[in-house]
C-alpha positions in Angstrom: 6.0 2.3 -2.2 5.2 -1.3 -1.4 7.6 -1.2 1.5 5.6 1.2 2.6 2.0 -0.2 2.3 3.0 -3.4 4.0 4.4 -1.0 6.7 0.7 0.4 7.2 -0.8 -2.7 6.5 1.2 -4.2 9.8 0.7 -1.1 11.7 -3.1 -1.7 11.2 -2.5 -5.4 12.2 -0.9 -4.5 15.2 -3.2 -1.7 16.1 -6.3 -4.3 15.6 -4.5 -7.1 17.9 -4.9 -3.9 20.7 -7.9 -2.6 20.2 -7.6 1.0 18.9 -10.1 0.3 15.7 -9.7 4.0 14.6 -5.9 3.8 14.2 -6.3 0.0 12.7 -9.1 1.6 10.1 -6.5 4.6 9.1 -3.7 2.9 8.7 -5.3 0.1 6.5 -6.9 2.9 4.3 -3.3 4.3 3.7 -2.3 0.6 3.3 -4.9 0.5 0.4 -4.1 3.7 -1.3 -0.2 2.9 -1.5 -0.8 -0.5 -3.0 -3.0 0.4 -5.6 -0.3 3.4 -6.4 2.2 0.9 -6.6 0.3 -1.6 -8.8 -0.5 1.7 -11.1 3.5 2.5 -11.3 4.0 -1.3 -11.8 2.3 -1.4 -14.6 3.1 2.0 -16.4 6.4 0.7 -16.2 5.8 -2.7 -17.8 4.2 -0.8 -20.4 6.1 2.2 -21.5 9.4 0.0 -20.3 8.5 -2.5 -23.7 8.1 0.4 -25.9 11.4 1.2 -27.9 13.1 4.8 -28.0 
């Protein structure tokens, strides 16, 4: 999922360079959402992974 966030971030940068502001902001928003989901899932796996069964 972090890969998807990075991919959308790179697409947003490229679109911003070429001046497509609507596309750049949409892709940057998607990248932010995916990054937050990745961080939440990562922290959950750390917390739940430390518990013994």
